C-alpha positions, 0 to 999 in steps of 0.5 A, spaced: 645 686 680 645 682 673 641 677 670 645 671 672 643 673 679 636 671 678 637 664 675 638 660 681 630 663 683 627 661 677 626 654 678 623 655 684 619 661 682 616 656 676 614 650 681 611 655 685 607 658 679 605 651 677 603 649 684 599 655 685 595 654 678 593 647 680 591 649 686 586 655 684 580 652 681 574 656 678 567 653 678 562 657 674 555 657 676 552 651 674 558 647 676 559 644 683 566 641 686 566 635 690 572 635 695 576 629 697 581 630 703 587 624 702 581 620 699 575 622 704 569 626 702 570 633 705 565 637 702 561 640 696 564 647 694 562 652 688 561 656 685 567 661 684 574 661 686 576 654 690 583 653 693 585 646 693 592 643 696 595 639 690 597 632 692 592 632 698 586 634 696 582 632 690 576 636 686 571 632 682 567 637 677 559 636 677 555 639 672 548 641 674 545 643 668 539 638 665 542 633 661 539 630 655 540 622 654 537 619 648 535 612 649 537 607 644 532 603 640 529 597 644 525 591 641 519 590 645 514 585 645 507 588 647 502 585 652 498 583 645 505 579 642 506 585 637 514 586 636 515 593 636 522 598 636 521 603 641 526 609 642 526 615 647 529 621 650 530 622 657 532 629 661 535 629 668 540 633 672 544 632 678 541 635 684 546 632 689 553 632 687 555 628 693 551 622 691 552 622 684 560 621 685 560 617 691 554 612 690 554 610 683 561 610 679 558 613 672 551 616 673 550 618 666 551 610 664 547 608 670 541 612 668 542 610 661 541 602 662 536 603 667 532 607 662 533 602 657 530 596 662 525 600 665 523 602 657 522 594 655 518 593 662 513 598 662 511 598 655 511 590 655 505 591 660 501 594 655 498 593 648 499 596 642 493 600 641 495 603 648 502 605 646 500 608 640 494 612 643 496 613 651 503 615 650 503 621 655 501 616 660 506 611 659 511 617 659 509 619 666 509 612 668 516 611 666 519 617 668 516 616 675 519 609 676 526 611 673 526 617 678 524 613 684 530 609 682 535 614 681 533 618 687 539 615 692 544 617 687 542 624 687 539 624 680 532 628 678 529 625 672 525 631 669 521 628 663 521 622 659 519 622 652 517 616 647 520 618 640 518 613 635 514 606 636 516 603 629 512 597 626 514 592 621 510 592 614 505 586 615 503 590 622 502 597 618 498 593 613 494 590 618 492 597 622 490 600 615 485 595 614 482 595 621 482 603 620 479 602 613 473 597 616 472 602 622 471 608 617 466 603 613 463 602 620 462 609 622 459 611 615 454 605 615 452 607 622 451 615 620 447 613 614 442 609 618 441 614 623 440 619 617 435 614 615 432 613 622 431 621 623 428 622 616 423 616 617 421 620 623 420 626 620 416 623 614 411 620 619 411 627 623 409 630 616 404 625 614 400 626 621 400 633 620 397 633 613 392 628 615 390 632 620 390 638 616 386 638 609 389 644 607 396 642 608 395 636 603 392 641 598 398 646 598 403 640 598 399 637 592 400 644 588 407 644 590 408 637 587 404 640 580 409 646 580 415 642 581 413 637 575 411 643 571 418 646 571 421 640 569 422 639 561 416 633 561 411 631 555 407 629 561 400 633 561 397 633 568 390 635 569 389 637 577 383 636 580 380 639 586 380 634 592 373 635 594 371 633 587 375 627 588 372 626 595 364 627 592 366 622 587 368 617 591 362 618 596 357 617 590 360 611 588 360 608 595 353 610 595 350 607 588 353 600 591 350 600 597 342 599 594 345 594 589 347 590 595 340 591 598 336 589 591 340 582 591 
């Protein structure tokens, strides 16, 4: 047999190999294949080796991994009429390949559009302070709303995160002034509380000293010691408290007879 004898079989062999190549599909673990038979849904197959009949069966690959979707910046008017620009990121995955292919034309684009409208709708119901301070709660609210609507598409929304809340320059300056006023208010309150506590302690100390003469003497001597430590030209002559008391008593006793004589 020579080479010319194989030429008539060459073309059918190539055609057969092409048919086999298009009929054999290998799907990795993270993919599934939605198979249609003459345009009608037949089933979901994979992973592994799949054989389809070219021209009769059609297979659509679906990725089951988590997809990261950037939600473009949206102009949002808050409940207190403040305009901000907000963007977010959304994480979702396909849990039902049949619904994702049959019930929606492009599940990725549909999820993106739904995320944008939901972001504007939810944030528009909250004040600016809530957008800045309660971001975790807003993330959960947005995720629950999107997940409920995409469930019939076979989509599971795992998480939604608000990335940036951008303000204009005038609003940034207004927030800075508000923060400065709040810091001043707190400082004044702390100072007033300190004065109140100090006054209470002084009253308690005065009551203790008035009840105990020895405590007054110790305070008197401590004050004299503090004055002596300073570089001062003032000369202080300490007098016992008993001597001053006796002197005052004598003065009051001398005034009483004078009044009687009158």
